[in-house]
N, C-alpha and C positions, 0 to 999 in steps of 0.2 A: 385613426378610429373611423368607423363608418358613420355616415351622417345621422343615422337613426339610433345612435348609441344610447342616448338618454331614454328613448322609447323602449329599447330592449332592456335597459336596467329596470325600468318600471314594470315591464312584463315579468321579468325574473323575480322581482320582489313580490309582485301580486300572486304569482303562481308558486312561490317558494321553490323555484327550479334549482336543483342541485348544481353546483358549479361545474361538475363534469358533464352535465347535460345541456349546457347553454347553447350548443350548436342547434338544438331542436327549435330554438327561437328564430334562427336564420341560417339555414343550411349553406348559404353562399359564403359565410364567413371563413376566412383562412385561419391557420393556427396562430398567426401573429395578432390578428384582430380578435380572435377568441381570448388570447392571453390578456389583452388590454381590457376587454369586456369583463373578463373574470375578475380582474383587479378592481374595476369600477363597482361591480356588484358587491364584492367583498368590502370595499370601502363603505358603501351604503349600508351594508348589514352591520358592520362593526363600528361605524362612526370614526374610523381612523384613516389617515392618509397613507397611501401607498405610492405616492408620486415618484419617489426615488427608485423603488423596486420596479415599478411598471415602465419606467423610462430607460432602464438598462438595455443596451442594444444587443439583442440576441435574435437569431433567426429560428423561430420555433417551427417553421415549415420543415427545417432540417432536423430539429432535435426531437420533436414529439414522435414517439414510436421507437426511439432509439436511446435517448438519454433522459427523458422526462415525460411525465404525464400531468395533466391538470395545471399547466404553468400559469403564473401570474406576473412573471418578470424575472429579475435576476439580482444578484448581489455582487458587489465589487470588493475585492480584498487586495490590499497593497502587496506588491511583489518586489522583493529585493534580490540582489544577486550576490553570491559568494564566489570569490575567485580572484585570480586564477588559483586553482588547486593543481599542483603537480601530481599526476596520477601515473603509476606504473602498473597497469592492469594487464590481464591476459588479452583483453580486447581494447579497453579504453587506455589511451596513452597520450601523454603530453599535458599541456596546460588546458584545463577544462573549467567550465563555469557551472554552478548549480543555482537555479532560481528557487527562492523560498517565498511562498505566499503566506503571510502571517499578520496578525495584529498585535503580536507580542514585541514590544520595544526591547531592544538590546539583543534579540536572538540573532539577527543577521550580522550585527557587529561582532558578536561573540564567535560565531562560526568563522567569520573572516579572520579573526585573530588566530584561531586554530589553523586556518589555511596558511596564514603567514608563517606561523611557527614550523609547520611541516614543510612548506616550500623552501624555507631558509635552511632546512636540514636534509634536503634531497628528495622530498616528496613522500607520497603514500603508495605502498605496494598493496595491490588488491588481487585476491584470487577467489574464484567461484568453486566451491567444493562439490556441490550437487546442484542439479537444476531439474525440477519436476513438480508440476501442479497436480494436486490430489483431489479425488472425490471418493467418499467411502459410504456406499449405500448400506442399509440395514435390512437383513432378511430374517424371517422367523421360520423355524422348523418345528417338528413335533418332539424332537429329542436331540440329545447331544450326538447320538449315532447318526441321525439324519444330517445334522450340521457337518459331521466329519465326512459323510458321504458326499455332500454338496461341495465341501472344500476340495475333496479329491477330484471331482469333476472339473472344478475351476482350474486347478493346478494342471490337470491333464489336457485341458483345452485352451491353454493360453493363446496359441496361434489363432484359433477360431474366434476367440473373444477379440483379439487384436484386429483381425480382419473386419469384424462387425463394427468395432469402434471407429476404425479409420475410414469406413464408408461414409461417415457423417462429417468429415473434416478434411480439408486439403493440407492442413498444417500440423494437426495433432498426431502424435505417435505414442501408442501405449508402450510404456517401458517396463512396468513391473506391476505385480499384484500381490498383496499380502492379505491373508485371511485371519481374523481374530474371532474366537468362539467364546461365548459365555452361555453355556447350556444350550437352550433352543434359540439363542440369538447369534446371528452370524454377520459380522461386519467385514466388508470386502473393500480394502483400500487400494484403489487404482492410482497409478502414477503415470503422468503423461509429459512428454516433451511437447511444449506448445509454441516453439519457435519464438518469434518476436513479441507475441501476445502474452499478457498475464494469463489468459486462457481459462478463466473460471467458467464462462458460459460454454466454451468449446468442450471442456471435459464433462460438464453436466449433461450436455446433449449426447455425447458419445457414451457416457455411463448409462443413460436411459436405454440405449440400444443394447448394451451388454446385459443389463438387468433382465430385459425381456428374454434374452437367450438363456440366461441362467434359470429363470422360472420355467421355461419350456422344457428344460432338460434335467431338472432336479426337483426335489420335493420342497425346495425353499420358496417362500413367498415374500415378495418385496413389501416392506413396511414403510420405508422412507428412502428417498433418493439420497438424502444426506443423513448419516447416522451419528454425526458429531465426532467421528474419528478422522475427519478430513485433515485438520480441523479448521473451519473457516470462521473468522471474525470472533474468535473466542480464545482466551489463553489456554494452552494445552501442552503438557509435557511431550506428547508424541511429536509435535512440531519441533521442539527443541532437540529431540533425539534423532528423528528421521528426516527432518527438514520439510519445507513446503515452499514452492517457488524456488528462488535462488538462495542457496546457503552460502554466505559470503564472509570472508575474513579480510579485514584491512589492517595494515600495520605500518608503523613509522618509527624511526629512531631519531629522537630529538636531541640535538647537541646541548650540552649543559649551558653554554653561554646564551643560546637561543631561549631555553626555558627561563633563564634569569632575566633576560632583556625583554622578551616578548610577553611571556606569561607571568612575569614578576614573582617567581617562586623558584623552587629547586626540584630536581627530579625526585629526591627523597621525600619531599612533602607531598608531591602528587601521588607517589606510590602509597604513602601512609593513608592519605584520604581515600584512595580507591579501595584499599584493603578494608579499612574500617567502615566506610560508608557502603560501597557497592557489594562487598562480600559479607561482612558481619551484619551490617544493617539489613541487607536484603534477606539474609538467612533468618534473622530473628523475626522479621515481619512476615515471613512466608511468601515473599515475592517470587514470581516466576522469572524475574529479570534481575540480572546483576549489573545494572548500568545506572548512570545518573540521569540521562534524559534523551535516549534514542528517539522517543516519541516526538520530541520537539522538532527535530530535523526531518523525521519521516513524515509527519503530518503536513508540515509546511511544503516539503518537496512534492508530496503526493497531490496536494491541491493545485500547486503550480503546474504539475506535469500530467494532469488528467488521470491520475490513478484513483483507486477506490479508497477514500480516507478511512472507511470502517475497518479495513484490514490492518490499520496501524495497531489494532488490539494485539494481534499475534506477531506482527512484524517487529514490534518494539521489544519482544522477548529476545534476550541476548546478553552477552557479558562483555565487560571491559577488563583487560589485563594490563598491568603495568609493573615494570621492575627496572632497577638501575643496573645497567651493564657497562662496566668500566666507568667512563666519564660521560655517559649519555643516558637518556630515558628511552627504554623500549616500551611502546604503547600499541595496543591492538584492540580492535572491537570485532566480535563475532556475532553475525546476524544469521541465525539458522533458517529464518523464515522471511525472506524479502520478496514479496509478491508484486512484481512490477512488470510492465510491458511497454513497448514503444508503439504498438498498434492496438486498436480496439478500445472499448470503453470511452473515456473522455479524451483520449489522446488525439482524436481527429478534430476537436474544437479548435477554432482559429488561434485563440490566444495560447492554449495549451500546446498546440503543435509548434508555434513559434518558440515557446520556451523549451520544448524538447530539442528543437534544432540547435539552440545555443549550448546544450550539453555536448554536442558533437555526435549524439547517438544516430541521427538520421544520415550521417556520412559513413557510418559503418556498413559492411556488407549485410544484405538481407539475411536474416537468421541470427545475426550477432548484435542487432540493435537493442534488444531487450537486455542482453548481458552488459553491453556498454552502459546503458542507463543504470543498471544495478550497481556496477562498479563505481560510477560517479556518485550515486547516492550513498553508498557505503563509505567512500572516502570523505564525503561531507559529514556523515555521521561521526566518523572518527574525529574530524576537526572540531565539531561541536562538543563532543565529549571531552576532548583534551582541554579546550578552552574553559569549560565549566569547572572541571576539576582543578584547573589552575586558579580560577577565581575563588573557589571554595578554600583552597589551601592557602591563598594569600589574603583571605577574608575581604575580598572586594566585590562579592556578589551583590550585596545590598546597595552599595554605592553606585554600581553600574546600572542597576535597575532604577535607582533614584534619578540618575542622570538621563537615561535613555528610555525608560519605560513609564514615565509619569507625565501628566499634562503640565505644560509650562505655565 
């Protein structure tokens, strides 16, 4: 802290200076000094201590303008590790580890139990079905005929739009465009290959360029750069049907003796719970997701690996399938919307970058690192889903949380 901190705090209080304008009190302050000053002013205004938050070691000279605004410090979250998980992916192969940042006791232990069961049975096969980040701007026209005319121009000028979009990025490639019309409303859903990045900012900037071109050449007027058919950070059937980000399937065949010894249940009981809970229960409730807890593994891995936690809303849409095949359990999870990347966003932060490295993603070839990460996360999601359904079918869920999820 600068020597005149208390004097600056008094000035801020006397002038009722907004926290985001504290630099006006002393333009020489760097971003780290400003963050600590901001915390002190907030402490004085609220009468509450922020000593732990303000003492968390982060370099705001690097983060402000890229990852955060108006900082006052940081928070720490415990990180556990799952693995090794034996993965047979198109990109990720071998024994891998998945870090989970969580405050939920029993989660890491449960996913590790699933990893043990799959590894003892040969591992998890993972395949990426589709890969494309979307942005869908909304235009308005005067009539449905104008909407159809604009759609025709867009379809006839895909190459021109592609060229304009790709002038804004070295890594993004426009792959497809779909037009949806509702009277004088026209939604244009663009799909991009974004390389190793999750790519949301990349496709937004590229889409802005294409929207200008559409306005110049049609009677359509841009209403919103996002028309909610992307669909970002909201549950939506379009993502389940057409995918967003990586659409991934992970599957495993678990030997009967492994189910009995590791999961303490039987293949038949897991199949029964999955059918009644994830299929019938989800149907009756109107849920968009036919799974037990994809969001648990996704949220914990997203925070650990520098992904956008808000996208867990749509990423957790997906289904779990289970059936008995001869003398083993066939078990799969389908994640149609897994929006992750190995570069960009929070992935460059020191701790998150270290954790991405232990997944093995950074050892993959450039252009395949995002896919590697997606395959590892999908495999971990399967392990978590398998373990929870095992706990439910053996009625050990409550006892596990009593043992691992409560204060001693």
